[in-house]
C-alpha positions as CSV (number, residue, x, y, z in Angstrom):
1,M,33.4,58.8,-167.6
2,G,34.5,58.9,-171.2
3,S,36.9,61.8,-170.8
4,C,39.2,60.1,-168.2
5,N,39.9,56.7,-166.7
6,V,37.2,56.9,-164.1
7,F,34.3,54.5,-163.4
8,A,31.6,55.7,-160.9
9,T,28.6,54.2,-159.1
10,M,26.0,56.2,-157.2
11,V,23.4,55.8,-154.4
12,G,20.9,58.1,-152.8
13,S,19.4,60.7,-155.0
14,S,20.3,59.6,-158.5
15,R,19.3,62.9,-160.0
16,D,21.8,64.8,-157.7
17,C,24.6,62.3,-158.5
18,E,23.9,62.3,-162.3
19,N,24.0,66.1,-162.4
20,M,27.2,66.1,-160.5
21,L,28.9,63.4,-162.7
22,N,27.8,65.3,-165.8
23,T,29.5,68.4,-164.5
24,V,32.7,66.5,-163.6
25,N,32.7,64.9,-167.0
26,G,32.2,68.2,-168.8
27,V,35.1,69.8,-166.9
28,M,37.4,66.8,-167.6
29,E,36.7,67.1,-171.3
30,R,38.2,70.6,-171.3
31,V,41.3,70.1,-169.1
32,S,44.9,69.2,-170.0
33,E,46.2,65.7,-170.7
34,K,48.1,65.7,-167.4
35,V,44.9,66.2,-165.4
36,V,43.2,63.5,-167.4
37,N,46.0,61.0,-166.7
38,N,45.4,61.6,-163.0
39,G,41.6,61.8,-163.6
40,I,40.8,59.6,-160.6
41,H,42.2,62.3,-158.3
42,S,41.0,65.3,-160.3
43,A,37.5,64.0,-160.8
44,T,36.9,63.6,-157.0
45,R,38.1,67.1,-156.3
46,I,35.8,68.5,-158.9
47,A,32.9,66.4,-157.5
48,S,33.5,67.6,-154.0
49,N,33.6,71.3,-155.1
50,Y,30.4,70.8,-157.1
51,I,28.6,69.5,-154.0
52,G,29.7,72.5,-151.9
53,W,28.6,74.9,-154.7
54,W,25.3,73.1,-155.2
55,E,24.4,73.2,-151.5
56,T,25.3,76.9,-151.3
57,C,23.3,77.9,-154.3
58,S,20.3,75.6,-153.4
59,T,19.9,76.7,-149.8
60,P,16.9,79.1,-149.7
61,Y,17.7,80.7,-146.4
62,L,21.0,82.3,-145.7
63,F,22.9,80.7,-142.8
64,Q,20.2,78.0,-142.3
65,W,20.5,74.5,-143.7
66,C,17.3,72.8,-144.9
67,P,17.5,69.0,-145.2
68,Q,15.6,68.9,-148.5
69,Y,18.2,71.2,-150.1
70,L,21.2,69.2,-149.0
71,F,23.1,67.0,-151.5
72,Q,21.5,63.6,-150.9
73,G,23.6,61.5,-153.2
74,C,26.8,59.5,-152.7
75,T,29.3,58.5,-155.4
76,V,32.0,55.9,-155.4
77,M,34.7,56.5,-158.1
78,V,37.2,53.9,-159.2
79,G,40.2,54.4,-161.5
80,W,44.0,54.4,-162.1
81,D,46.3,57.3,-162.0
82,A,49.4,58.1,-164.1
83,S,51.5,55.7,-162.1
84,D,49.1,52.8,-162.8
85,C,48.0,52.6,-159.1
86,P,44.3,51.8,-158.6
87,Y,42.2,54.1,-156.3
88,V,38.7,54.1,-154.9
89,Y,37.1,57.3,-153.7
90,N,33.9,57.8,-151.8
91,V,32.5,61.3,-152.4
92,N,29.5,62.8,-150.5
93,R,28.5,66.0,-148.8
94,H,30.7,65.1,-145.8
95,G,33.8,65.1,-147.9
96,V,36.1,62.6,-149.7
97,Q,37.5,59.3,-148.5
98,C,40.2,57.4,-150.3
99,K,41.4,53.8,-150.5
100,T,44.1,52.3,-152.6
101,K,45.4,48.8,-153.3
102,S,45.5,46.6,-150.2
103,K,46.0,43.0,-149.3
104,C,42.9,43.2,-147.2
105,C,39.3,43.2,-148.6
106,N,38.1,46.5,-147.4
107,G,36.2,49.3,-149.0
108,F,33.2,51.6,-148.9
109,V,29.6,50.6,-148.3
110,N,26.7,53.0,-149.0
111,G,22.9,52.9,-149.3
112,S,20.1,51.5,-147.2
113,S,21.7,48.0,-147.1
114,R,25.1,49.0,-145.8
115,Y,24.4,47.5,-142.4
116,K,23.3,44.2,-143.9
117,V,26.5,44.2,-146.1
118,H,28.7,44.7,-143.0
119,D,26.9,42.0,-141.1
120,Y,27.4,39.4,-143.9
121,F,31.1,40.3,-144.4
122,N,31.8,40.2,-140.7
123,D,29.9,36.9,-140.3
124,C,31.8,35.2,-143.1
125,N,35.1,36.6,-141.9
126,I,36.1,37.5,-145.4
127,K,39.7,38.7,-145.6
128,D,42.4,38.0,-148.3
129,Q,40.8,36.7,-151.5
130,S,41.6,36.5,-155.2
131,S,39.8,38.9,-157.5
132,N,37.4,36.2,-158.7
133,E,36.8,35.0,-155.1
134,L,36.0,38.5,-154.0
135,L,33.6,38.9,-156.9
136,V,31.6,35.9,-155.7
137,S,31.7,37.2,-152.1
138,V,30.4,40.6,-153.2
139,I,27.6,38.9,-155.2
140,R,26.6,36.8,-152.2
141,T,26.7,39.8,-149.9
142,L,24.4,41.9,-152.1
143,L,22.1,38.9,-152.4
144,Y,22.0,38.6,-148.6
145,A,21.1,42.3,-148.4
146,S,18.4,42.0,-151.0
147,L,16.8,39.1,-149.1
148,F,16.6,41.1,-145.8
149,D,16.4,44.7,-146.7
150,R,13.0,46.0,-147.9
151,K,14.5,48.8,-150.0
152,S,16.7,46.4,-152.0
153,G,15.8,43.7,-154.5
154,G,15.1,43.3,-158.2
155,D,18.4,42.6,-159.9
156,I,21.9,42.2,-158.4
157,C,24.4,44.2,-160.3
158,V,28.1,44.1,-159.7
159,F,30.9,45.7,-161.8
160,K,34.4,44.3,-161.9
161,V,36.6,47.2,-162.9
162,N,39.9,46.6,-164.7
163,K,42.1,49.3,-166.3
164,K,41.0,48.6,-169.8
165,E,37.5,47.1,-169.4
166,V,34.5,46.8,-167.1
167,Q,32.9,43.5,-166.6
168,R,29.2,43.5,-165.5
169,Y,27.4,40.9,-163.6
170,Q,23.7,41.2,-163.4
171,Q,21.1,38.7,-162.4
172,P,17.6,38.7,-160.8
173,V,17.6,38.1,-157.1
174,L,15.7,34.8,-157.3
175,E,18.1,33.4,-160.0
176,A,21.1,34.5,-158.0
177,L,19.6,32.8,-154.9
178,C,19.2,29.6,-156.8
179,A,22.8,29.8,-158.0
180,H,24.2,30.6,-154.5
181,Y,21.6,28.9,-152.3
182,D,24.1,26.8,-150.3
183,A,26.0,29.9,-149.2
184,L,22.7,31.6,-148.0
185,A,20.7,28.6,-146.8
186,S,21.8,29.0,-143.1
187,Y,20.3,32.5,-143.0
188,L,16.8,31.4,-144.2
189,H,15.7,29.1,-141.3
190,K,13.5,31.9,-139.9
191,S,11.9,32.8,-143.3
192,M,9.2,31.5,-145.6
193,F,8.1,32.3,-149.1
194,F,4.6,33.7,-149.7
195,L,3.2,34.2,-153.1
196,F,0.3,36.7,-153.8
197,H,-1.6,36.8,-157.1
198,T,-0.2,39.7,-159.1
199,E,-3.5,40.6,-160.7
200,R,-5.5,40.5,-157.5
201,Y,-3.0,42.2,-155.3
202,Q,-1.3,45.0,-157.2
203,Y,2.2,45.8,-155.9
204,T,1.8,49.4,-154.6
205,H,3.0,51.2,-151.5
206,E,-0.5,51.1,-150.0
207,H,-0.8,47.4,-150.6
208,D,2.7,46.8,-149.2
209,V,1.7,48.6,-146.0
210,Y,-1.5,46.5,-145.9
211,V,0.4,43.2,-146.3
212,D,2.7,44.3,-143.5
213,K,-0.2,45.0,-141.2
214,I,-2.0,41.7,-142.0
215,F,1.1,39.6,-141.3
216,G,1.5,41.5,-138.0
217,E,-2.0,40.6,-137.1
218,I,-1.7,36.9,-138.1
219,F,1.6,36.4,-136.4
220,P,1.6,39.1,-133.6
221,E,4.5,37.6,-131.6
222,D,6.6,36.1,-134.4
223,Y,6.4,38.3,-137.5
224,V,9.4,40.7,-138.2
225,E,9.0,41.9,-141.8
226,N,8.6,40.9,-145.4
227,V,10.6,41.7,-148.5
228,V,9.3,41.7,-152.1
229,L,11.8,39.8,-154.2
230,K,10.1,39.8,-157.5
231,K,6.8,40.8,-159.3
232,G,6.2,37.9,-161.6
233,Q,3.6,37.4,-164.3
234,E,1.4,35.3,-162.0
235,Y,2.6,36.1,-158.5
236,T,4.4,38.7,-156.4
237,V,7.0,36.8,-154.4
238,R,7.6,37.8,-150.8
239,L,10.1,36.5,-148.4
240,V,8.6,36.7,-144.9
241,H,10.9,36.9,-141.9
242,F,10.1,35.7,-138.4
243,N,12.0,36.0,-135.1
244,K,12.3,32.2,-134.7
245,P,12.7,29.1,-136.9
246,V,9.6,28.6,-139.0
247,D,9.1,24.9,-138.7
248,E,6.3,25.2,-136.2
249,I,4.6,28.1,-138.0
250,Y,4.8,26.3,-141.3
251,E,3.3,23.1,-139.8
252,Q,0.5,25.1,-138.2
253,L,-0.4,26.8,-141.5
254,R,-0.2,23.5,-143.4
255,I,-2.5,21.6,-141.0
256,E,-5.1,24.4,-141.1
257,N,-5.3,24.3,-144.9
258,L,-5.1,20.6,-145.7
259,E,-8.4,20.6,-147.5
260,R,-7.6,23.3,-149.9
261,D,-7.0,22.5,-153.5
262,V,-3.4,23.1,-154.6
263,S,-2.5,24.4,-158.1
264,P,-1.4,21.2,-160.0
265,H,1.9,22.6,-161.3
266,L,2.9,23.7,-157.7
267,E,1.6,20.6,-155.8
268,A,5.1,19.1,-155.2
269,Q,6.6,22.3,-154.1
270,M,4.3,24.6,-152.2
271,E,1.4,24.5,-149.8
272,Q,-1.6,26.8,-150.1
273,V,-3.2,28.9,-147.4
274,G,-6.4,31.0,-147.4
275,L,-6.1,34.1,-145.2
276,E,-9.3,35.5,-143.9
277,Q,-8.0,39.0,-144.5
278,Y,-7.7,38.2,-148.2
279,N,-11.2,36.8,-148.6
280,K,-9.8,33.3,-148.6
281,D,-8.1,33.8,-152.0
282,A,-5.2,31.3,-152.5
283,V,-2.0,32.6,-151.0
284,L,0.8,30.1,-151.6
285,F,3.6,29.5,-149.1
286,G,6.6,27.3,-148.7
287,M,9.7,26.6,-146.8
288,P,12.9,27.8,-148.4
289,T,14.7,25.1,-150.3
290,Q,16.8,25.2,-153.5
291,M,14.2,23.1,-155.3
292,L,11.5,25.7,-154.3
293,V,13.6,28.6,-155.5
294,A,14.3,26.8,-158.8
295,G,10.5,26.3,-159.1
296,L,9.8,30.0,-158.6
297,V,12.2,30.8,-161.3
298,N,11.3,28.1,-163.8
299,V,7.6,27.3,-163.2
300,L,6.2,30.6,-162.2
301,H,8.0,32.7,-164.8
302,V,9.3,35.2,-162.3
C-alpha cells in the first residue's frame, strides 16, 4: 500500500479483498505520521474492522448468517513497524493472527493448496534456512502444490519483501518444473503427462469434467485425478495422477499403440495413444523426465 510500509497478498474472493485493501489504504492516507510509521499494525486493525462492518451490512436477514454474504477473502500483510521489526499478519473473518521474526521457518498458508504446501514442507523437514534458501524452498513448495492441486497452476509467483523493495519471482509452472525437476522428481513416479490438442478439445469446465470421467473409465482402479498445467498453442498439458507407479500403465499404453504414427518433432520424447472416447484422435502421453519437460517448454511452445 502506497500510504504506509505494508505489502499484502490475498486469496479467496479477490473482489472482497480488493475492496477491503482499498478501504484500508484510503484510511491510512488520512491518518497521522505516527500511525503510518506503525502501518503494519494499524492496517490490520482497520482491515479487521472493515470485515466486521462488511458482514453486518451485507447480511440480508437480521440475526441469521448466510454463507454467500460472509467475507470470503483472506489477506496476508507484511511490513515493518517504527522500531524496524518485521511482522506478518493473517487477516480474515475469523480474526487476526500475527507472527514476527523467528529463527524457525514458519508462517501462514491459505488457499486451496494449503494442505499440499504443509505436506511438502513437512516431508522436506524445512527448518532454519537463509533468506535465499527459503525463497527456493517456497518456490518448490508452490510448484509441488501446482502439480497436485487442480485449482492451482498457470504461473508461480513469489514476492520477497524487504523494507525498501519487493522482489518478484514469476515463472510458468512447466518452466519452473524444468528448473527444479531434481527436487520434485521423486513425487512424480505415479504420474504421466497427457497432451490434448487445444483446437479439438477446448479447455472448458465441461470438457474438464468429461476428461476426468474418461480417465476414470479407462483406468477404473488406478486413476486418481488430473491437473491442467498449461494451455499451449498446440496442446493442453495435463499431469495425470495414479495411485501406483505408472511403469506398468505406461508400458500397456505403449504396446497397445505401437502402430500409430508419432509426430516427428515429438518422436524421441513421447508416445502416442488413440483413446476410443476421443474418436481415436492422437493424444500424446509420456513418462515424466527432465528431458520431456524441457521438450514441452521448448518444442511445443507452451
